[in-house]
MMTF fields as JSON, N, C-alpha, C and O atoms, coordinates in Angstrom:
{
  "mmtfVersion": "1.0.0",
  "mmtfProducer": "UNKNOWN",
  "numBonds": 511,
  "numAtoms": 512,
  "numGroups": 128,
  "numChains": 1,
  "numModels": 1,
  "chainsPerModel": [1],
  "groupsPerChain": [128],
  "chainIdList": ["A"],
  "bondAtomList": [4, 2, 8, 6, 12, 10, 16, 14, 20, 18, 24, 22, 28, 26, 32, 30, 36, 34, 40, 38, 44, 42, 48, 46, 52, 50, 56, 54, 60, 58, 64, 62, 68, 66, 72, 70, 76, 74, 80, 78, 84, 82, 88, 86, 92, 90, 96, 94, 100, 98, 104, 102, 108, 106, 112, 110, 116, 114, 120, 118, 124, 122, 128, 126, 132, 130, 136, 134, 140, 138, 144, 142, 148, 146, 152, 150, 156, 154, 160, 158, 164, 162, 168, 166, 172, 170, 176, 174, 180, 178, 184, 182, 188, 186, 192, 190, 196, 194, 200, 198, 204, 202, 208, 206, 212, 210, 216, 214, 220, 218, 224, 222, 228, 226, 232, 230, 236, 234, 240, 238, 244, 242, 248, 246, 252, 250, 256, 254, 260, 258, 264, 262, 268, 266, 272, 270, 276, 274, 280, 278, 284, 282, 288, 286, 292, 290, 296, 294, 300, 298, 304, 302, 308, 306, 312, 310, 316, 314, 320, 318, 324, 322, 328, 326, 332, 330, 336, 334, 340, 338, 344, 342, 348, 346, 352, 350, 356, 354, 360, 358, 364, 362, 368, 366, 372, 370, 376, 374, 380, 378, 384, 382, 388, 386, 392, 390, 396, 394, 400, 398, 404, 402, 408, 406, 412, 410, 416, 414, 420, 418, 424, 422, 428, 426, 432, 430, 436, 434, 440, 438, 444, 442, 448, 446, 452, 450, 456, 454, 460, 458, 464, 462, 468, 466, 472, 470, 476, 474, 480, 478, 484, 482, 488, 486, 492, 490, 496, 494, 500, 498, 504, 502, 508, 506],
  "bondOrderList": [1, 1, 1, 1, 1, 1, 1, 1, 1, 1, 1, 1, 1, 1, 1, 1, 1, 1, 1, 1, 1, 1, 1, 1, 1, 1, 1, 1, 1, 1, 1, 1, 1, 1, 1, 1, 1, 1, 1, 1, 1, 1, 1, 1, 1, 1, 1, 1, 1, 1, 1, 1, 1, 1, 1, 1, 1, 1, 1, 1, 1, 1, 1, 1, 1, 1, 1, 1, 1, 1, 1, 1, 1, 1, 1, 1, 1, 1, 1, 1, 1, 1, 1, 1, 1, 1, 1, 1, 1, 1, 1, 1, 1, 1, 1, 1, 1, 1, 1, 1, 1, 1, 1, 1, 1, 1, 1, 1, 1, 1, 1, 1, 1, 1, 1, 1, 1, 1, 1, 1, 1, 1, 1, 1, 1, 1, 1],
  "groupList": [{"groupName": "MET", "atomNameList": ["N", "CA", "C", "O"], "elementList": ["N", "C", "C", "O"], "formalChargeList": [0, 0, 0, 0], "bondAtomList": [1, 0, 2, 1, 3, 2], "bondOrderList": [1, 1, 2], "singleLetterCode": "M", "chemCompType": "L-PEPTIDE LINKING"}, {"groupName": "ALA", "atomNameList": ["N", "CA", "C", "O"], "elementList": ["N", "C", "C", "O"], "formalChargeList": [0, 0, 0, 0], "bondAtomList": [1, 0, 2, 1, 3, 2], "bondOrderList": [1, 1, 2], "singleLetterCode": "A", "chemCompType": "L-PEPTIDE LINKING"}, {"groupName": "THR", "atomNameList": ["N", "CA", "C", "O"], "elementList": ["N", "C", "C", "O"], "formalChargeList": [0, 0, 0, 0], "bondAtomList": [1, 0, 2, 1, 3, 2], "bondOrderList": [1, 1, 2], "singleLetterCode": "T", "chemCompType": "L-PEPTIDE LINKING"}, {"groupName": "ASN", "atomNameList": ["N", "CA", "C", "O"], "elementList": ["N", "C", "C", "O"], "formalChargeList": [0, 0, 0, 0], "bondAtomList": [1, 0, 2, 1, 3, 2], "bondOrderList": [1, 1, 2], "singleLetterCode": "N", "chemCompType": "L-PEPTIDE LINKING"}, {"groupName": "PHE", "atomNameList": ["N", "CA", "C", "O"], "elementList": ["N", "C", "C", "O"], "formalChargeList": [0, 0, 0, 0], "bondAtomList": [1, 0, 2, 1, 3, 2], "bondOrderList": [1, 1, 2], "singleLetterCode": "F", "chemCompType": "L-PEPTIDE LINKING"}, {"groupName": "ARG", "atomNameList": ["N", "CA", "C", "O"], "elementList": ["N", "C", "C", "O"], "formalChargeList": [0, 0, 0, 0], "bondAtomList": [1, 0, 2, 1, 3, 2], "bondOrderList": [1, 1, 2], "singleLetterCode": "R", "chemCompType": "L-PEPTIDE LINKING"}, {"groupName": "LEU", "atomNameList": ["N", "CA", "C", "O"], "elementList": ["N", "C", "C", "O"], "formalChargeList": [0, 0, 0, 0], "bondAtomList": [1, 0, 2, 1, 3, 2], "bondOrderList": [1, 1, 2], "singleLetterCode": "L", "chemCompType": "L-PEPTIDE LINKING"}, {"groupName": "ILE", "atomNameList": ["N", "CA", "C", "O"], "elementList": ["N", "C", "C", "O"], "formalChargeList": [0, 0, 0, 0], "bondAtomList": [1, 0, 2, 1, 3, 2], "bondOrderList": [1, 1, 2], "singleLetterCode": "I", "chemCompType": "L-PEPTIDE LINKING"}, {"groupName": "PRO", "atomNameList": ["N", "CA", "C", "O"], "elementList": ["N", "C", "C", "O"], "formalChargeList": [0, 0, 0, 0], "bondAtomList": [1, 0, 2, 1, 3, 2], "bondOrderList": [1, 1, 2], "singleLetterCode": "P", "chemCompType": "L-PEPTIDE LINKING"}, {"groupName": "GLU", "atomNameList": ["N", "CA", "C", "O"], "elementList": ["N", "C", "C", "O"], "formalChargeList": [0, 0, 0, 0], "bondAtomList": [1, 0, 2, 1, 3, 2], "bondOrderList": [1, 1, 2], "singleLetterCode": "E", "chemCompType": "L-PEPTIDE LINKING"}, {"groupName": "SER", "atomNameList": ["N", "CA", "C", "O"], "elementList": ["N", "C", "C", "O"], "formalChargeList": [0, 0, 0, 0], "bondAtomList": [1, 0, 2, 1, 3, 2], "bondOrderList": [1, 1, 2], "singleLetterCode": "S", "chemCompType": "L-PEPTIDE LINKING"}, {"groupName": "TYR", "atomNameList": ["N", "CA", "C", "O"], "elementList": ["N", "C", "C", "O"], "formalChargeList": [0, 0, 0, 0], "bondAtomList": [1, 0, 2, 1, 3, 2], "bondOrderList": [1, 1, 2], "singleLetterCode": "Y", "chemCompType": "L-PEPTIDE LINKING"}, {"groupName": "GLN", "atomNameList": ["N", "CA", "C", "O"], "elementList": ["N", "C", "C", "O"], "formalChargeList": [0, 0, 0, 0], "bondAtomList": [1, 0, 2, 1, 3, 2], "bondOrderList": [1, 1, 2], "singleLetterCode": "Q", "chemCompType": "L-PEPTIDE LINKING"}, {"groupName": "ASP", "atomNameList": ["N", "CA", "C", "O"], "elementList": ["N", "C", "C", "O"], "formalChargeList": [0, 0, 0, 0], "bondAtomList": [1, 0, 2, 1, 3, 2], "bondOrderList": [1, 1, 2], "singleLetterCode": "D", "chemCompType": "L-PEPTIDE LINKING"}, {"groupName": "LYS", "atomNameList": ["N", "CA", "C", "O"], "elementList": ["N", "C", "C", "O"], "formalChargeList": [0, 0, 0, 0], "bondAtomList": [1, 0, 2, 1, 3, 2], "bondOrderList": [1, 1, 2], "singleLetterCode": "K", "chemCompType": "L-PEPTIDE LINKING"}, {"groupName": "VAL", "atomNameList": ["N", "CA", "C", "O"], "elementList": ["N", "C", "C", "O"], "formalChargeList": [0, 0, 0, 0], "bondAtomList": [1, 0, 2, 1, 3, 2], "bondOrderList": [1, 1, 2], "singleLetterCode": "V", "chemCompType": "L-PEPTIDE LINKING"}, {"groupName": "CYS", "atomNameList": ["N", "CA", "C", "O"], "elementList": ["N", "C", "C", "O"], "formalChargeList": [0, 0, 0, 0], "bondAtomList": [1, 0, 2, 1, 3, 2], "bondOrderList": [1, 1, 2], "singleLetterCode": "C", "chemCompType": "L-PEPTIDE LINKING"}, {"groupName": "GLY", "atomNameList": ["N", "CA", "C", "O"], "elementList": ["N", "C", "C", "O"], "formalChargeList": [0, 0, 0, 0], "bondAtomList": [1, 0, 2, 1, 3, 2], "bondOrderList": [1, 1, 2], "singleLetterCode": "G", "chemCompType": "PEPTIDE LINKING"}, {"groupName": "TRP", "atomNameList": ["N", "CA", "C", "O"], "elementList": ["N", "C", "C", "O"], "formalChargeList": [0, 0, 0, 0], "bondAtomList": [1, 0, 2, 1, 3, 2], "bondOrderList": [1, 1, 2], "singleLetterCode": "W", "chemCompType": "L-PEPTIDE LINKING"}],
  "groupTypeList": [0, 1, 2, 2, 3, 4, 3, 3, 5, 6, 7, 2, 8, 9, 6, 2, 9, 1, 6, 10, 10, 11, 8, 6, 11, 10, 12, 13, 1, 14, 14, 14, 13, 1, 15, 16, 7, 1, 15, 4, 11, 6, 17, 3, 7, 5, 18, 11, 7, 0, 9, 17, 12, 12, 9, 17, 13, 13, 4, 2, 6, 11, 17, 7, 15, 2, 17, 6, 12, 9, 2, 9, 11, 17, 11, 12, 10, 1, 2, 9, 0, 1, 17, 7, 2, 11, 13, 1, 10, 9, 11, 17, 6, 17, 2, 6, 14, 7, 9, 12, 13, 14, 13, 4, 14, 8, 16, 14, 6, 1, 13, 7, 9, 13, 9, 9, 6, 12, 6, 4, 6, 10, 5, 6, 11, 13, 14, 13],
  "groupIdList": [1, 2, 3, 4, 5, 6, 7, 8, 9, 10, 11, 12, 13, 14, 15, 16, 17, 18, 19, 20, 21, 22, 23, 24, 25, 26, 27, 28, 29, 30, 31, 32, 33, 34, 35, 36, 37, 38, 39, 40, 41, 42, 43, 44, 45, 46, 47, 48, 49, 50, 51, 52, 53, 54, 55, 56, 57, 58, 59, 60, 61, 62, 63, 64, 65, 66, 67, 68, 69, 70, 71, 72, 73, 74, 75, 76, 77, 78, 79, 80, 81, 82, 83, 84, 85, 86, 87, 88, 89, 90, 91, 92, 93, 94, 95, 96, 97, 98, 99, 100, 101, 102, 103, 104, 105, 106, 107, 108, 109, 110, 111, 112, 113, 114, 115, 116, 117, 118, 119, 120, 121, 122, 123, 124, 125, 126, 127, 128],
  "secStructList": [7, 7, 7, 7, 7, 7, 7, 7, 6, 6, 1, 7, 2, 2, 2, 2, 2, 2, 2, 6, 6, 1, 7, 6, 6, 6, 6, 6, 6, 7, 4, 4, 4, 1, 3, 3, 7, 3, 3, 3, 3, 3, 6, 6, 3, 3, 3, 3, 3, 3, 3, 3, 3, 3, 3, 6, 6, 3, 3, 3, 3, 3, 3, 3, 3, 3, 1, 1, 1, 1, 7, 3, 3, 3, 3, 3, 3, 2, 2, 2, 2, 2, 2, 7, 3, 3, 3, 7, 4, 4, 4, 6, 7, 7, 3, 3, 3, 7, 3, 3, 7, 6, 6, 7, 7, 7, 3, 3, 4, 4, 4, 7, 7, 7, 2, 2, 2, 2, 2, 2, 2, 2, 2, 2, 2, 7, 7, 7],
  "xCoordList": [108.463, 108.465, 108.16, 107.106, 109.043, 108.824, 107.97, 108.25, 106.946, 106.095, 106.0, 106.085, 105.822, 105.595, 104.103, 103.329, 103.703, 102.288, 101.571, 101.706, 100.82, 100.162, 98.686, 98.011, 98.173, 96.781, 96.0, 96.043, 95.294, 94.443, 93.351, 93.635, 92.097, 90.99, 90.963, 90.377, 91.582, 91.585, 92.678, 92.547, 93.737, 94.866, 94.784, 95.33, 94.097, 93.921, 95.192, 96.009, 95.361, 96.502, 96.511, 97.574, 95.329, 95.231, 95.703, 96.403, 95.32, 95.747, 97.249, 97.937, 97.756, 99.199, 99.966, 100.975, 99.486, 100.151, 100.076, 101.074, 98.904, 98.749, 99.658, 100.282, 99.722, 100.535, 102.036, 102.838, 102.422, 103.85, 104.454, 105.66, 103.619, 104.082, 104.03, 104.514, 103.446, 103.275, 103.685, 102.846, 104.978, 105.408, 105.322, 105.143, 105.447, 105.378, 106.351, 107.477, 105.903, 106.661, 106.853, 107.524, 106.29, 106.51, 105.737, 106.065, 104.712, 103.914, 104.037, 103.218, 105.071, 105.296, 105.312, 105.879, 104.695, 104.668, 103.788, 103.779, 103.057, 102.178, 100.855, 100.129, 100.536, 99.326, 98.083, 97.841, 97.29, 96.048, 96.294, 95.378, 97.53, 97.859, 98.273, 98.538, 98.33, 98.642, 97.547, 96.371, 97.943, 96.993, 96.431, 97.174, 95.119, 94.433, 94.292, 93.728, 94.814, 94.845, 93.6, 93.097, 93.112, 91.973, 91.186, 91.696, 89.935, 89.083, 88.483, 87.938, 88.599, 87.941, 86.859, 86.95, 85.836, 84.753, 84.15, 84.22, 83.56, 82.744, 81.702, 82.019, 80.46, 79.438, 79.846, 80.137, 79.866, 80.248, 81.745, 82.196, 82.509, 83.952, 84.605, 84.277, 85.539, 86.253, 87.75, 88.221, 88.491, 89.949, 90.394, 90.181, 91.01, 91.524, 93.011, 93.823, 93.358, 94.705, 95.549, 95.17, 96.705, 97.601, 98.903, 99.53, 99.312, 100.584, 100.46, 99.572, 101.359, 101.368, 102.458, 102.914, 102.861, 103.847, 103.803, 103.393, 104.241, 104.294, 105.463, 106.565, 105.201, 106.227, 106.068, 105.165, 106.948, 106.849, 105.588, 105.331, 104.79, 103.556, 102.342, 101.209, 102.561, 101.459, 101.683, 102.725, 100.702, 100.781, 100.491, 99.442, 101.387, 101.172, 100.639, 101.231, 99.515, 98.867, 98.942, 98.959, 98.988, 99.007, 97.931, 97.794, 97.167, 96.123, 95.415, 95.934, 94.226, 93.397, 92.135, 91.527, 91.745, 90.492, 89.504, 89.839, 88.278, 87.191, 86.059, 86.005, 85.166, 83.991, 84.147, 83.205, 85.314, 85.534, 85.452, 85.115, 85.753, 85.685, 86.594, 86.232, 87.767, 88.711, 89.092, 89.294, 89.188, 89.744, 91.247, 91.725, 91.999, 93.45, 94.196, 93.664, 95.463, 96.395, 96.829, 96.877, 97.144, 97.662, 98.047, 97.745, 98.723, 99.137, 98.142, 97.655, 97.845, 96.938, 97.57, 98.26, 97.329, 97.728, 96.586, 95.45, 96.882, 95.844, 95.287, 94.094, 96.135, 95.68, 94.693, 93.657, 95.011, 94.084, 92.785, 91.703, 92.885, 91.672, 90.785, 89.564, 91.388, 90.613, 89.902, 88.902, 90.413, 89.823, 88.753, 88.111, 88.551, 87.564, 86.159, 85.894, 85.278, 83.87, 82.99, 83.416, 81.762, 80.778, 79.472, 78.944, 78.966, 77.707, 76.535, 76.183, 75.942, 74.811, 73.52, 72.579, 73.474, 72.275, 71.035, 69.921, 71.217, 70.032, 69.371, 68.218, 70.1, 69.548, 69.201, 68.84, 69.313, 69.004, 70.091, 69.834, 71.308, 72.393, 73.43, 74.348, 73.296, 74.272, 75.597, 75.647, 76.665, 77.998, 78.633, 78.731, 79.063, 79.705, 81.216, 81.736, 81.915, 83.372, 83.848, 83.096, 85.098, 85.669, 85.732, 86.166, 85.291, 85.272, 85.986, 86.117, 86.443, 87.037, 85.967, 85.129, 85.985, 85.095, 85.651, 86.592, 85.071, 85.574, 85.358, 86.014, 84.454, 84.181, 85.09, 85.067, 85.888, 86.748, 87.874, 88.519, 88.097, 89.198, 90.242, 89.89, 91.517, 92.557, 92.497, 92.307, 92.667, 92.633, 93.315, 93.64, 93.524, 94.099, 93.102, 91.889, 93.631, 92.766, 91.823, 90.656, 92.325, 91.523, 90.287, 89.329, 90.295, 89.187, 88.131, 87.154, 88.326, 87.387, 86.216, 86.405, 85.009, 83.808, 83.417, 82.553, 84.075, 83.776, 83.984, 85.112, 82.892, 82.947, 83.873, 84.645, 83.796, 84.641, 86.126, 86.95, 86.461, 87.839, 88.302, 89.398, 87.483, 87.872, 88.019, 88.901, 87.173, 87.322, 88.639, 89.336, 88.975, 90.232, 91.417, 92.322, 91.418, 92.51, 92.605, 93.705, 91.461, 91.467, 92.049, 92.815, 91.689, 92.23, 93.749, 94.447, 94.259, 95.701, 96.464, 97.555, 95.908, 96.718, 96.288, 97.092, 95.065, 94.644, 95.073, 94.819, 95.713, 96.158, 95.097, 94.477, 94.893, 93.891, 94.332, 93.613],
  "yCoordList": [96.276, 94.984, 93.922, 93.962, 93.001, 91.914, 90.842, 90.402, 90.43, 89.375, 88.266, 88.495, 87.064, 85.946, 85.88, 86.659, 84.969, 84.818, 84.32, 83.155, 85.189, 84.875, 84.666, 85.55, 83.495, 83.164, 83.11, 82.111, 84.18, 84.258, 85.251, 86.368, 84.854, 85.721, 87.039, 88.009, 87.1, 88.335, 89.31, 90.521, 88.787, 89.631, 89.906, 89.167, 90.975, 91.365, 92.065, 92.512, 92.16, 92.928, 94.376, 94.937, 94.972, 96.353, 96.446, 97.39, 95.467, 95.47, 95.215, 95.842, 94.304, 94.038, 95.312, 95.616, 96.053, 97.302, 98.325, 98.975, 98.472, 99.431, 99.074, 99.949, 97.783, 97.358, 97.446, 97.448, 97.518, 97.623, 98.897, 98.961, 99.906, 101.139, 101.047, 101.943, 99.967, 99.816, 98.412, 97.648, 98.06, 96.738, 96.657, 97.675, 95.467, 95.278, 96.221, 96.428, 96.778, 97.684, 99.086, 99.906, 99.385, 100.691, 101.825, 102.994, 101.499, 102.552, 102.534, 103.119, 101.856, 101.826, 103.252, 104.157, 103.44, 104.708, 105.784, 106.916, 105.474, 106.487, 106.609, 107.586, 105.628, 105.643, 105.907, 105.195, 106.923, 107.218, 107.754, 107.799, 108.158, 108.689, 107.597, 107.884, 106.349, 105.244, 105.159, 105.376, 104.844, 104.747, 103.326, 102.345, 103.246, 101.966, 101.793, 102.644, 100.676, 100.427, 99.685, 99.935, 98.769, 97.937, 97.506, 97.507, 97.138, 96.615, 95.303, 95.216, 94.284, 93.006, 92.84, 93.419, 92.053, 91.872, 90.477, 89.817, 90.064, 88.853, 89.156, 89.178, 89.391, 89.818, 91.153, 92.106, 91.216, 92.445, 92.546, 93.535, 91.566, 91.582, 92.361, 92.166, 93.252, 94.066, 93.939, 93.977, 93.786, 93.793, 95.057, 95.185, 95.985, 97.222, 96.994, 96.955, 96.846, 96.456, 97.696, 98.555, 97.755, 98.908, 98.549, 99.409, 97.305, 96.88, 95.445, 94.704, 95.07, 93.684, 93.425, 94.332, 92.185, 91.79, 90.287, 89.523, 89.901, 88.482, 87.857, 88.405, 86.708, 85.938, 84.491, 83.794, 84.05, 82.688, 82.533, 83.322, 81.501, 81.229, 81.909, 81.596, 82.829, 83.495, 85.005, 85.493, 85.712, 87.156, 87.443, 87.042, 88.125, 88.491, 89.915, 90.834, 90.074, 91.375, 91.822, 90.99, 93.134, 93.676, 94.736, 95.585, 94.678, 95.664, 95.496, 94.885, 96.047, 96.01, 95.24, 95.452, 94.341, 93.602, 94.067, 94.156, 94.362, 94.742, 93.736, 92.994, 93.721, 92.867, 91.525, 90.734, 91.256, 90.043, 90.426, 91.563, 89.499, 89.791, 90.966, 91.806, 91.024, 92.119, 92.732, 92.018, 94.052, 94.736, 94.768, 95.094, 94.426, 94.378, 94.498, 94.227, 94.919, 94.876, 93.431, 92.67, 93.047, 91.706, 91.438, 92.207, 90.323, 89.843, 88.788, 87.994, 88.784, 87.809, 87.194, 87.868, 85.924, 85.221, 85.338, 84.978, 85.839, 85.958, 84.593, 84.462, 83.579, 82.224, 81.726, 81.153, 81.943, 81.529, 82.312, 81.742, 83.621, 84.443, 83.971, 83.906, 83.642, 83.205, 81.886, 81.577, 81.108, 79.812, 79.833, 78.812, 80.972, 81.071, 81.156, 81.964, 80.326, 80.376, 80.312, 79.854, 80.778, 80.715, 80.222, 80.804, 79.145, 78.569, 79.348, 79.176, 80.204, 81.022, 80.556, 81.335, 79.26, 78.768, 78.807, 78.938, 78.694, 78.747, 80.124, 80.279, 81.114, 82.46, 82.743, 83.865, 81.725, 81.872, 82.571, 83.077, 82.602, 83.322, 82.41, 82.892, 81.105, 80.175, 80.255, 80.584, 79.955, 80.002, 81.353, 81.762, 82.041, 83.347, 83.186, 82.286, 84.068, 84.062, 85.505, 86.44, 85.672, 87.01, 87.641, 87.015, 88.895, 89.641, 90.974, 91.457, 91.559, 92.889, 93.931, 93.747, 95.023, 96.153, 96.903, 97.687, 96.657, 97.222, 98.73, 99.392, 99.289, 100.727, 101.526, 102.756, 100.853, 101.548, 102.28, 101.727, 103.517, 104.332, 104.498, 104.866, 104.236, 104.376, 105.737, 106.773, 105.702, 106.921, 106.648, 105.505, 107.705, 107.543, 106.817, 106.956, 106.04, 105.343, 106.316, 105.998, 107.492, 108.486, 108.919, 109.415, 108.737, 109.188, 108.112, 108.373, 106.926, 105.835, 105.912, 106.017, 105.857, 105.948, 104.561, 103.896, 104.143, 102.874, 103.141, 103.316, 103.17, 103.538, 102.619, 103.087, 101.323, 100.377, 100.631, 100.591, 100.889, 101.199, 102.483, 102.528, 103.519, 104.805, 104.735, 105.385, 103.962, 103.773, 103.07, 103.442, 102.061, 101.333, 102.283, 102.299, 103.065, 104.0, 105.059, 105.431, 105.545, 106.542, 105.991, 106.675, 104.754, 104.126, 104.017, 104.185, 103.736, 103.575, 104.88, 104.992, 105.869, 107.019, 108.364, 109.296, 108.508, 109.794, 109.9, 109.007, 110.988, 111.226, 112.026, 112.923, 111.693, 112.411, 113.82, 114.558],
  "zCoordList": [94.415, 95.076, 94.032, 93.398, 93.854, 92.902, 93.55, 94.665, 92.859, 93.39, 92.364, 91.158, 92.872, 91.979, 91.698, 92.254, 90.851, 90.541, 91.792, 92.168, 92.427, 93.694, 93.448, 92.921, 93.826, 93.561, 94.868, 95.586, 95.168, 96.35, 96.02, 95.588, 96.22, 95.827, 96.593, 96.113, 97.771, 98.55, 98.112, 98.296, 97.541, 97.147, 95.652, 94.832, 95.326, 93.93, 93.428, 94.233, 92.12, 91.605, 92.113, 92.383, 92.241, 92.739, 94.19, 94.559, 95.011, 96.416, 96.51, 97.316, 95.694, 95.68, 95.354, 95.99, 94.365, 93.989, 95.122, 95.433, 95.739, 96.835, 98.021, 98.621, 98.345, 99.481, 99.198, 100.132, 97.93, 97.617, 98.215, 98.454, 98.456, 99.1, 100.623, 101.315, 101.149, 102.594, 103.041, 103.519, 102.889, 103.356, 104.886, 105.555, 105.421, 106.873, 107.578, 107.124, 108.679, 109.566, 108.993, 109.618, 107.833, 107.209, 107.879, 107.674, 108.678, 109.308, 110.834, 111.543, 111.321, 112.766, 113.32, 112.709, 114.463, 115.208, 114.573, 115.056, 113.519, 112.915, 113.663, 113.482, 114.499, 115.322, 114.475, 113.5, 114.831, 114.103, 112.694, 111.872, 112.422, 111.091, 110.109, 108.941, 110.57, 109.662, 108.608, 108.9, 107.391, 106.283, 106.224, 106.208, 106.194, 105.988, 104.478, 103.79, 103.979, 102.54, 102.06, 100.965, 102.896, 102.489, 103.716, 104.836, 103.482, 104.542, 104.052, 102.951, 104.902, 104.66, 105.712, 106.795, 105.402, 106.363, 106.249, 105.212, 107.357, 107.443, 108.505, 109.694, 108.093, 109.049, 109.65, 108.928, 110.994, 111.687, 111.955, 112.532, 111.558, 111.783, 110.646, 109.475, 111.009, 110.028, 110.261, 111.398, 109.165, 109.192, 108.463, 107.257, 109.183, 108.605, 108.325, 109.249, 107.06, 106.649, 106.344, 105.548, 107.006, 106.84, 106.141, 105.522, 106.23, 105.649, 105.157, 105.577, 104.268, 103.829, 102.814, 102.118, 102.742, 101.732, 101.536, 102.41, 100.358, 100.043, 100.787, 100.823, 101.373, 102.074, 101.653, 102.114, 100.778, 100.253, 99.429, 98.52, 99.751, 99.021, 99.632, 99.266, 100.552, 101.243, 101.223, 100.785, 101.696, 101.84, 103.303, 103.806, 103.996, 105.392, 105.43, 104.864, 106.104, 106.233, 107.69, 108.598, 107.914, 109.261, 109.358, 108.478, 110.44, 110.622, 111.948, 112.882, 112.007, 113.208, 112.872, 111.823, 113.771, 113.593, 114.663, 115.844, 114.221, 115.129, 114.969, 113.988, 115.934, 115.84, 116.528, 116.557, 117.079, 117.861, 119.342, 119.672, 120.212, 121.642, 122.0, 122.824, 121.385, 121.609, 120.269, 119.287, 120.233, 119.071, 119.277, 120.364, 118.222, 118.409, 117.09, 116.013, 117.22, 116.1, 115.917, 116.883, 114.687, 114.484, 113.048, 112.136, 112.884, 111.561, 111.106, 111.91, 109.815, 109.244, 108.016, 107.25, 107.838, 106.626, 105.624, 105.931, 104.432, 103.397, 103.034, 102.761, 103.027, 102.709, 103.765, 103.427, 105.033, 106.101, 106.023, 106.168, 105.792, 105.695, 104.545, 104.692, 103.408, 102.236, 102.502, 101.854, 103.449, 103.747, 104.832, 105.079, 105.481, 106.564, 105.977, 105.087, 106.479, 106.081, 107.326, 108.386, 107.174, 108.253, 107.656, 106.709, 108.223, 107.735, 108.328, 109.495, 107.505, 107.942, 107.282, 107.13, 106.882, 106.197, 107.07, 106.563, 108.381, 109.241, 109.196, 109.599, 108.708, 108.544, 107.081, 106.727, 106.242, 104.829, 104.032, 102.94, 104.573, 103.917, 103.272, 102.609, 103.457, 102.89, 103.617, 104.802, 102.909, 103.488, 103.191, 102.034, 104.241, 104.092, 104.14, 104.799, 103.435, 103.47, 103.563, 103.286, 103.953, 104.063, 102.68, 101.712, 102.606, 101.349, 101.549, 102.674, 100.451, 100.503, 100.234, 99.35, 100.985, 100.736, 99.523, 99.646, 98.376, 97.11, 97.021, 96.217, 97.829, 97.787, 98.713, 98.68, 99.536, 100.491, 99.768, 98.878, 100.16, 99.624, 100.728, 101.849, 100.438, 101.459, 102.151, 101.514, 103.475, 104.282, 105.62, 105.942, 106.389, 107.721, 108.621, 108.461, 109.572, 110.522, 111.227, 111.459, 111.564, 112.283, 111.505, 112.098, 110.183, 109.342, 109.054, 108.354, 109.585, 109.327, 110.299, 111.511, 109.754, 110.578, 111.075, 110.504, 112.156, 112.826, 114.312, 114.771, 115.05, 116.468, 117.264, 118.101, 117.007, 117.732, 117.447, 118.361, 116.199, 115.826, 116.502, 117.062, 116.455, 117.032, 118.553, 119.115, 119.223, 120.676, 120.99, 121.933, 120.203, 120.371, 120.199, 121.034, 119.135, 118.879, 119.973, 120.382, 120.45, 121.52, 122.81, 123.489, 123.154, 124.366, 124.275, 125.274, 123.079, 122.922, 122.846, 123.404, 122.163, 121.795, 122.37, 122.369, 122.857, 123.394, 124.852, 125.66, 125.159, 126.54, 127.267, 126.696, 128.527, 129.344, 129.657, 130.33]
}
């Protein structure tokens, strides 16, 4: 995948390379066997990224977000994500921004230890 010089603190060269094997729609129908490439977080909110590709001056990511009112699949703009901040100064934490979990190793969604994620996947894919 040819990419132009993309400047976004969330989209590292390593992530760009990893996502080159997982462009948008490449893991359709894999369900719990889809590979999660990266995890971003802000407080208790987690973005489990499975696919992504550069589109114009932005990078479109696809994954599952947990920690909000609803857990759901969705598309995210890397530029918008990089611009999100939360003022946590009243808790002595200053301004928080979305960060990448640098210790995360790509794996199947089914193998991720996140109760909220696993409940979401079970509701969608486990048959009674």
